[in-house]
C-alpha positions as CSV (number, residue, x, y, z in Angstrom):
1,X,6.5,-17.3,3.3
2,X,6.4,-16.4,-0.4
3,X,5.3,-12.8,-0.8
4,X,4.4,-11.1,-4.1
5,X,4.6,-7.3,-3.8
6,X,3.2,-4.9,-6.4
7,X,4.2,-1.2,-6.4
8,X,4.1,1.3,-9.1
9,X,7.7,2.5,-8.7
10,X,10.9,1.6,-6.8
11,X,14.1,3.7,-6.5
12,X,15.8,5.3,-8.4
13,X,12.4,6.9,-9.0
14,X,11.7,9.5,-6.4
15,X,8.7,9.3,-4.2
16,X,7.5,8.2,-0.7
17,X,5.7,5.0,-1.8
18,X,8.9,3.9,-3.4
19,X,10.9,4.3,-0.2
20,X,8.3,2.7,2.0
21,X,8.0,-0.4,-0.3
22,X,11.8,-0.8,-0.6
23,X,12.2,-0.6,3.2
24,X,9.5,-3.2,3.7
25,X,11.0,-5.6,1.0
26,X,14.5,-5.5,2.5
27,X,13.1,-6.1,6.1
28,X,11.0,-9.0,4.9
29,X,14.0,-10.6,3.2
30,X,16.1,-10.1,6.3
31,X,13.3,-11.9,8.2
32,X,13.8,-15.0,6.0
33,X,10.9,-14.6,3.5
34,X,10.9,-15.1,-0.2
35,X,9.9,-11.9,-2.0
36,X,9.0,-11.2,-5.6
37,X,8.4,-7.6,-6.8
38,X,6.5,-6.4,-9.8
39,X,7.2,-2.7,-10.6
40,X,7.8,-0.3,-13.4
41,X,11.2,0.2,-15.2
42,X,11.2,4.0,-14.7
43,X,14.7,5.1,-14.2
44,X,16.1,1.5,-14.5
45,X,16.6,-1.2,-17.0
46,X,13.5,-3.3,-17.8
47,X,13.6,-7.1,-17.1
48,X,14.3,-9.4,-14.3
49,X,17.0,-8.8,-11.7
50,X,18.0,-10.1,-8.3
51,X,19.7,-8.0,-5.6
52,X,19.7,-7.9,-1.8
53,X,18.1,-11.3,-1.7
54,X,14.9,-10.6,-3.6
55,X,13.7,-10.7,-7.2
56,X,12.4,-7.7,-9.1
57,X,10.6,-7.7,-12.4
58,X,10.7,-4.3,-13.9
59,X,8.0,-3.7,-16.6
60,X,8.4,-1.2,-19.4
61,X,6.1,1.8,-18.8
62,X,5.3,5.2,-20.1
63,X,5.6,8.1,-17.7
64,X,4.0,10.7,-20.1
65,X,1.5,11.9,-17.5
66,X,4.1,12.6,-14.9
67,X,6.4,14.4,-17.3
68,X,3.6,16.6,-18.8
69,X,1.1,17.0,-16.0
70,X,2.9,16.0,-12.8
71,X,0.5,13.1,-12.2
72,X,2.3,9.9,-11.3
73,X,0.5,7.2,-13.3
74,X,2.7,4.9,-15.4
75,X,1.0,3.1,-18.3
76,X,2.5,-0.4,-18.4
77,X,3.4,-2.8,-21.3
78,X,0.8,-5.6,-21.6
79,X,3.5,-8.1,-20.5
80,X,2.6,-7.0,-16.9
81,X,-0.5,-9.3,-17.1
82,X,1.7,-12.5,-17.7
83,X,4.4,-11.5,-15.1
84,X,1.7,-10.7,-12.5
85,X,0.1,-14.1,-13.1
86,X,3.4,-15.9,-12.5
87,X,4.2,-13.9,-9.4
88,X,0.7,-14.4,-7.8
89,X,0.6,-18.1,-8.7
90,X,3.9,-18.7,-6.8
91,X,3.0,-16.6,-3.8
92,X,1.4,-17.4,-0.5
93,X,0.1,-13.9,-0.1
94,X,-0.1,-10.7,-2.3
95,X,0.6,-7.2,-1.2
96,X,-0.1,-4.2,-3.4
97,X,0.5,-0.5,-2.8
98,X,-2.3,2.0,-3.4
99,X,-5.4,1.2,-5.4
100,X,-4.7,4.2,-7.8
101,X,-2.1,2.2,-9.8
102,X,-2.4,-0.4,-12.5
103,X,0.0,-2.7,-10.6
104,X,-2.6,-3.0,-7.9
105,X,-5.3,-3.8,-10.5
106,X,-3.5,-6.7,-11.9
107,X,-2.6,-7.9,-8.5
108,X,-6.2,-7.9,-7.5
109,X,-7.4,-9.7,-10.6
110,X,-4.9,-12.6,-10.3
111,X,-5.4,-12.7,-6.5
112,X,-9.1,-13.3,-7.1
113,X,-8.7,-15.8,-9.9
114,X,-6.0,-17.9,-8.2
115,X,-7.5,-17.6,-4.7
116,X,-4.6,-15.8,-3.0
117,X,-5.2,-13.3,-0.1
118,X,-4.6,-9.7,-1.1
119,X,-3.3,-7.1,1.4
120,X,-3.4,-3.5,0.2
121,X,-1.7,-0.4,1.6
122,X,-3.8,2.6,0.8
123,X,-1.3,5.4,1.1
124,X,-3.6,8.4,0.4
125,X,-7.2,9.4,-0.2
126,X,-8.3,11.7,-3.1
127,X,-5.4,14.2,-3.7
128,X,-6.5,17.5,-5.4
129,X,-4.4,18.6,-8.4
130,X,-4.3,21.9,-10.2
131,X,-5.4,20.1,-13.5
132,X,-9.1,19.5,-13.7
133,X,-8.4,16.6,-16.0
134,X,-6.2,14.9,-13.5
135,X,-8.9,15.4,-10.8
136,X,-11.5,13.8,-13.0
137,X,-9.2,10.9,-13.9
138,X,-8.5,10.3,-10.3
139,X,-12.2,10.2,-9.4
140,X,-12.9,7.8,-12.3
141,X,-10.1,5.4,-11.2
142,X,-11.2,5.4,-7.6
143,X,-14.9,4.9,-8.5
144,X,-14.2,1.9,-10.9
145,X,-10.9,-0.1,-10.5
146,X,-10.3,1.4,-7.1
147,X,-13.5,0.0,-5.7
148,X,-12.8,-3.4,-7.3
149,X,-9.3,-3.6,-5.6
150,X,-10.7,-2.5,-2.2
151,X,-13.4,-5.1,-2.3
152,X,-10.9,-7.7,-3.4
153,X,-8.6,-7.0,-0.5
154,X,-8.7,-9.1,2.7
155,X,-7.1,-6.4,4.7
156,X,-6.4,-2.6,3.9
157,X,-3.6,-0.8,5.8
158,X,-4.0,2.9,6.2
159,X,-1.7,5.6,7.5
160,X,-4.1,8.2,8.9
161,X,-7.8,8.8,9.8
162,X,-8.6,10.7,6.6
163,X,-7.8,7.6,4.4
164,X,-9.8,5.4,6.8
165,X,-12.8,7.7,6.4
166,X,-12.3,7.9,2.7
167,X,-12.6,4.1,2.4
168,X,-15.6,3.9,4.7
169,X,-17.3,6.5,2.6
170,X,-16.7,4.2,-0.4
171,X,-18.5,1.4,1.3
172,X,-15.6,-0.6,2.7
173,X,-16.1,-2.4,6.0
174,X,-14.2,-0.8,8.9
175,X,-13.3,-4.3,10.2
176,X,-11.0,-4.9,7.2
177,X,-9.1,-1.6,7.7
178,X,-6.0,-1.5,9.9
179,X,-3.7,1.4,11.0
180,X,0.0,0.7,10.6
181,X,2.4,3.7,10.3
182,X,5.2,3.5,7.8
183,X,8.7,2.8,9.2
184,X,12.3,4.0,8.7
185,X,15.7,2.6,9.4
186,X,16.5,4.5,12.6
187,X,20.1,3.2,12.5
188,X,20.8,4.6,9.1
189,X,18.8,7.8,9.6
190,X,20.4,9.1,12.8
191,X,21.7,12.5,14.1
192,X,25.0,13.6,12.6
193,X,28.1,12.8,14.7
194,X,30.4,15.5,16.0
195,X,32.2,17.1,13.0
196,X,30.1,15.1,10.4
197,X,27.8,18.1,9.5
198,X,30.7,20.3,8.3
199,X,32.3,17.4,6.3
200,X,29.0,16.8,4.5
201,X,28.4,20.5,3.7
202,X,31.8,20.7,2.1
203,X,31.0,17.7,0.0
204,X,27.8,19.3,-1.3
205,X,29.4,22.8,-1.5
206,X,27.1,24.4,1.0
207,X,27.9,27.1,3.6
208,X,29.1,25.8,6.9
209,X,28.3,29.0,8.9
210,X,24.6,29.2,8.2
211,X,21.5,27.5,9.4
212,X,20.1,25.2,6.6
213,X,16.5,24.4,6.1
214,X,15.7,21.3,4.0
215,X,12.9,20.3,1.7
216,X,13.0,16.7,0.4
217,X,10.5,15.5,-2.3
218,X,9.3,15.7,-5.8
219,X,8.8,19.3,-7.1
220,X,5.1,18.8,-7.7
221,X,2.2,21.0,-6.4
222,X,1.0,18.7,-3.6
223,X,4.4,18.9,-1.9
224,X,4.1,22.6,-1.3
225,X,7.5,23.5,-2.7
226,X,6.1,26.6,-4.5
227,X,5.3,28.1,-1.1
228,X,8.9,27.6,0.1
229,X,10.2,29.4,-3.0
230,X,8.4,32.6,-2.0
231,X,9.4,32.6,1.7
232,X,11.0,35.8,2.9
233,X,14.8,35.9,3.4
234,X,15.9,35.2,7.0
235,X,19.3,36.4,8.3
236,X,21.9,33.5,8.5
237,X,19.3,31.0,7.0
238,X,19.3,29.3,3.7
239,X,17.1,26.6,2.2
240,X,18.1,23.4,0.4
241,X,15.9,21.5,-2.0
242,X,16.5,17.9,-2.7
243,X,14.4,16.2,-5.4
244,X,14.6,18.2,-8.5
245,X,16.3,21.1,-10.4
246,X,15.5,24.8,-9.9
247,X,12.4,26.0,-11.8
248,X,13.1,28.0,-14.9
249,X,13.8,31.6,-14.1
250,X,14.1,31.1,-10.3
251,X,17.3,32.5,-8.9
252,X,18.0,33.3,-5.2
253,X,21.3,33.1,-3.5
254,X,19.8,31.6,-0.4
255,X,18.3,28.7,-2.2
256,X,20.3,25.6,-3.2
257,X,19.0,22.8,-5.5
258,X,20.7,19.4,-5.2
259,X,18.7,17.7,-7.9
260,X,17.6,14.1,-7.4
261,X,19.6,12.6,-4.6
262,X,20.0,8.8,-4.6
263,X,18.6,6.7,-1.7
264,X,22.1,5.7,-0.6
265,X,23.0,9.3,0.0
266,X,19.8,10.9,1.1
267,X,20.6,10.3,4.8
268,X,23.7,12.5,4.3
269,X,21.4,15.4,3.2
270,X,19.3,15.1,6.3
271,X,22.3,15.0,8.7
272,X,23.9,18.2,7.3
273,X,20.8,20.4,7.7
274,X,19.2,22.0,10.7
275,X,15.5,22.3,10.2
276,X,13.1,20.3,8.0
277,X,10.2,21.9,6.2
278,X,7.4,20.1,4.2
279,X,4.1,22.1,3.6
280,X,2.5,19.2,1.6
281,X,-1.1,18.3,1.3
282,X,-3.0,15.0,0.9
283,X,-0.4,12.9,2.4
284,X,-0.6,9.6,4.4
285,X,2.1,10.6,6.7
286,X,5.1,11.8,4.8
287,X,8.1,9.4,4.9
288,X,10.5,12.3,4.6
289,X,9.1,13.7,7.9
290,X,9.7,10.3,9.5
291,X,13.2,10.3,8.1
292,X,13.9,13.9,9.4
293,X,12.5,13.0,12.8
294,X,14.8,9.9,12.9
295,X,17.8,12.2,12.1
296,X,16.9,14.5,15.1
297,X,15.8,17.5,13.0
298,X,13.2,20.1,14.2
299,X,10.2,19.6,11.8
300,X,7.7,22.1,10.5
301,X,5.0,20.5,8.4
302,X,1.3,20.9,7.5
303,X,-1.4,20.9,10.2
304,X,-3.5,17.9,9.0
305,X,-6.4,16.7,11.2
306,X,-5.8,13.2,9.7
307,X,-2.6,13.0,11.7
308,X,-4.5,12.7,15.0
309,X,-3.7,9.0,15.2
310,X,0.0,9.9,15.7
311,X,-0.7,11.9,18.9
312,X,2.1,14.4,18.1
313,X,3.2,17.1,20.6
314,X,2.5,20.2,18.5
315,X,4.7,22.3,20.8
316,X,7.7,20.2,19.7
317,X,6.7,19.3,16.1
318,X,5.3,22.4,14.4
319,X,2.0,21.8,12.5
320,X,1.0,24.9,10.6
321,X,-1.3,26.0,7.8
322,X,0.7,25.6,4.5
323,X,0.5,29.3,3.7
324,X,3.5,31.6,3.1
325,X,2.7,33.9,6.0
326,X,2.3,31.1,8.6
327,X,5.4,29.3,7.3
328,X,7.5,32.5,7.5
329,X,6.3,33.2,11.0
330,X,7.0,29.7,12.4
331,X,10.4,29.4,10.5
332,X,11.6,32.7,12.0
333,X,10.7,31.6,15.5
334,X,12.4,28.2,15.1
335,X,15.5,29.6,13.4
336,X,15.9,32.3,16.1
337,X,15.8,30.0,19.1
338,X,18.6,27.5,19.5
339,X,17.2,26.0,22.6
340,X,13.9,25.3,21.0
341,X,15.6,23.6,18.1
342,X,17.6,21.3,20.4
343,X,14.4,20.4,22.3
344,X,12.4,19.8,19.1
345,X,15.3,17.6,17.7
346,X,15.4,15.4,20.9
347,X,11.6,15.0,20.7
348,X,11.8,14.0,17.0
349,X,14.5,11.4,17.6
350,X,12.8,9.8,20.6
351,X,9.4,9.7,18.8
352,X,10.9,8.0,15.7
353,X,12.7,5.3,17.7
354,X,9.5,4.5,19.6
355,X,7.0,4.6,16.8
356,X,8.8,4.2,13.4
357,X,11.2,1.3,14.1
358,X,11.4,-0.9,11.0
359,X,11.6,-4.3,12.8
360,X,8.5,-3.5,14.8
361,X,6.7,-2.5,11.7
362,X,7.6,-5.7,9.8
363,X,6.5,-7.8,12.8
364,X,3.1,-6.1,12.8
365,X,2.8,-6.6,9.0
366,X,3.6,-10.3,9.2
367,X,0.9,-10.7,11.8
368,X,-1.6,-9.2,9.3
369,X,-0.3,-11.6,6.6
370,X,-0.6,-14.6,8.8
371,X,-4.0,-13.6,10.1
372,X,-5.4,-13.4,6.6
373,X,-3.8,-16.6,5.5
374,X,-5.3,-18.4,8.4
375,X,-8.8,-17.0,7.5
376,X,-8.5,-18.3,3.9
377,X,-7.3,-21.7,5.1
378,X,-10.1,-22.0,7.5
379,X,-12.8,-20.9,5.0
380,X,-11.4,-23.4,2.4
381,X,-11.6,-26.3,5.0
382,X,-15.2,-25.4,5.9
383,X,-16.1,-25.1,2.2
384,X,-14.9,-28.7,1.6
385,X,-17.0,-29.9,4.5
386,X,-20.1,-28.0,3.1
387,X,-20.3,-25.5,5.9
388,X,-20.4,-21.7,5.4
389,X,-18.4,-19.5,7.6
390,X,-19.1,-15.8,8.0
391,X,-16.0,-13.6,7.5
392,X,-16.2,-12.1,11.0
393,X,-16.4,-15.6,12.5
394,X,-13.5,-17.1,10.5
395,X,-10.8,-16.7,13.2
396,X,-13.0,-18.1,16.0
397,X,-14.1,-21.0,13.8
398,X,-17.8,-20.5,14.4
399,X,-19.6,-22.2,11.6
400,X,-22.6,-20.3,10.2
401,X,-24.9,-22.8,8.4
402,X,-26.7,-21.1,5.6
403,X,-30.0,-22.7,4.4
404,X,-29.4,-22.9,0.7
405,X,-29.9,-25.2,-2.3
406,X,-27.2,-27.8,-3.1
407,X,-25.6,-25.7,-5.8
408,X,-22.4,-25.1,-7.6
409,X,-20.8,-21.6,-7.6
410,X,-22.9,-19.3,-9.9
411,X,-21.1,-17.7,-12.8
412,X,-21.4,-14.2,-11.2
413,X,-19.0,-15.4,-8.4
414,X,-16.2,-16.8,-10.6
415,X,-14.0,-13.7,-9.9
416,X,-14.9,-13.3,-6.2
417,X,-12.2,-13.8,-3.6
418,X,-12.2,-17.0,-1.7
419,X,-13.3,-15.2,1.5
420,X,-16.2,-13.5,-0.3
421,X,-17.3,-16.7,-1.9
422,X,-17.5,-18.4,1.4
423,X,-19.2,-15.5,3.1
424,X,-21.9,-15.3,0.3
425,X,-22.6,-19.1,0.4
426,X,-21.2,-19.4,-3.1
427,X,-19.2,-22.5,-2.5
428,X,-20.4,-26.1,-3.3
429,X,-22.6,-27.1,-0.3
430,X,-24.2,-30.3,0.8
431,X,-27.9,-29.6,1.1
432,X,-28.4,-32.3,3.8
433,X,-25.9,-30.7,6.1
434,X,-27.4,-27.3,5.7
435,X,-30.9,-28.6,6.5
436,X,-32.1,-28.8,2.9
437,X,-33.4,-31.7,0.9
438,X,-30.6,-34.0,-0.4
439,X,-32.0,-33.8,-4.0
440,X,-32.3,-30.0,-4.1
441,X,-30.7,-28.4,-7.2
442,X,-30.5,-24.7,-8.1
443,X,-33.3,-24.4,-10.7
444,X,-31.5,-21.9,-12.9
445,X,-28.3,-23.8,-13.2
446,X,-30.2,-27.2,-13.4
447,X,-32.1,-26.1,-16.5
448,X,-29.1,-24.7,-18.4
449,X,-26.3,-27.2,-17.6
450,X,-27.7,-30.6,-16.9
451,X,-26.8,-31.9,-20.3
452,X,-23.4,-30.5,-20.2
453,X,-22.6,-31.9,-16.8
454,X,-23.8,-35.3,-17.9
455,X,-21.5,-35.2,-21.0
456,X,-18.5,-34.4,-18.8
457,X,-19.4,-37.3,-16.4
458,X,-19.6,-35.3,-13.2
459,X,-22.2,-36.2,-10.7
460,X,-23.9,-33.9,-8.2
461,X,-24.2,-35.2,-4.6
462,X,-25.5,-38.8,-4.7
463,X,-29.0,-38.9,-3.1
464,X,-30.2,-41.8,-1.0
465,X,-32.5,-42.8,-3.9
466,X,-29.3,-43.2,-6.0
467,X,-27.8,-45.5,-3.4
468,X,-25.5,-42.9,-2.0
469,X,-25.1,-41.1,1.3
470,X,-26.4,-37.6,1.7
471,X,-22.9,-36.4,2.9
472,X,-21.2,-37.8,-0.3
473,X,-19.7,-35.3,-2.8
474,X,-18.0,-36.1,-6.0
475,X,-14.2,-35.9,-5.3
476,X,-13.5,-34.2,-8.7
477,X,-16.0,-31.5,-7.9
478,X,-14.4,-30.9,-4.4
479,X,-11.0,-30.6,-6.0
480,X,-12.1,-27.9,-8.4
481,X,-13.9,-26.0,-5.6
482,X,-10.9,-26.1,-3.4
483,X,-8.7,-24.6,-6.1
484,X,-11.2,-21.8,-6.6
485,X,-11.6,-22.7,-10.2
486,X,-15.2,-21.8,-10.6
487,X,-17.3,-23.1,-13.4
488,X,-21.0,-22.9,-14.2
489,X,-21.8,-26.6,-14.2
490,X,-24.3,-28.6,-12.2
491,X,-26.0,-32.0,-12.4
C-alpha cells in the first residue's frame, strides 16, 4: 500500500506528535508498505531525503510563533502545495496528524480533489494557553480549517474521551471516530539491566547515590514544568529535566538540565532515572508517559478524566491534580517507599507491553486504512452503476436508491470527498434506475450549460426517444465521474 503521511514536525524537533508519527512510519515500512512523508524542515535540512526505507520531503517553514510565544504552528513555504499534490496523487491513502496544522489542511484539500481517503489522528482538543492571542488563533483555526479537515476525513483517530467529545460538539459523526492509543517500541524502551543505571549516570554526570526524578518534554506552559521548578527539596532526591535549557535565573543544586536529547539517546535517560513526573494539561495521552511505563518507571502525572478509556489502576499509577502541593505530597510518598516504587514499576511495564505494543498498534491502524479504502472502492463501483450508497451501508453493500433527477455533479460538490459525494447523491445517476423519468434533467444545470455541453460533444443519457436504452450512459462521462473530476456540465 502507498501511504502519504502529513505531520507538522519530525525529529530532531522535540514533541510527542513527532515521536508518534516517526514510530508509525518505521513500523509501516517494516510491514512492507511504501511511505511518503511531508513535514517541516525545522531542525533539519530542507529537501528530499530517503532513510530507513521511506521518503521524507522537508518543507522550509518559519517557527516564529514557537520561538516568541511557545505556540507550535509552523508557517510553510508555498511549495508545500505542489509537493503535497505529488504525494497525494501517488498514494492509496492519506494520513494526517492533527487538524490544527497546515500540513493537514493541504492534505485534506488534495485528498478531496484527487479522491483519496483521508485518515486523521486528532491528538488533542482545545489546549488553553497563557496568551489570549494564541487562544483566539486556536479557536479560529478549529472553527474554520479544522472543521473542513474533520469533515473531509473518512475516519478520525482519537487518544482519549475528551477529544472524542470535542469532535462530537463540533458536529462530527461519532461513527467516524475511532479510539486507538499511541504505541511505543517496548523492546527499545525497557527497564535498565543490572549495572546499566550507574554507567548511564556517569555518562550524563549525574549522582549515582540519589533517587532521580525525570521530566521529559518541551519547556512550555502546557507541560507543567513550571510547577516542578517550585517543588520543595526532598532528601536524597534530585530532578532531571530533558527537553530544554534551564530558565534564566533558575539555579538549584538538586535540578539538572540535559537540554534537548536526541531520540536515539532518550531511552537512556529513562533507564537511568527512578520516578517519572509529568503534570501536563490538555494532552491526548502523553507519549513520554508511555515510554516511562515501558521502561518500568513509577509514574506521577495529571488526573485527567479523559484518560478513563485507558482503565488505569490509580493506586499504581499516580494521577494527581497538577498543583505544587499535590505533587509535593505524592512525590514524598513515592520517593520514601521503595516497595511501592517496585510495585508501581512492575505495573507500568506490564501495562505497556499489553496495551502499547507497536506491532499491535500498526495492525489496528492498517485495518482502519483497509476498511476506508474498501468503502471508497464500493462507493465508486455503485456510482458507475447509477446507484447511491449510504455511508453507513457501504461495508454491507446495501444500495440506497435515491429518487433524484438524472444530473451531473453540481458545482458546490466539486471539492467534496468521494464518500460524501455518493452519500449526498451528487454522483452522475441514471434516472430510470432510480425510478425517475429517463429524460429528466436538473433544471438549473440544463438552462445554464446545455449549449456548452453540446459544443463539447458530450451526451446525456440517451433516452428511448433517441434510440438508446434507458440504462446507457456516455462512457466519457462515466470516466470523468469515476476519477472524481467534477465539472458543471449537463446536456
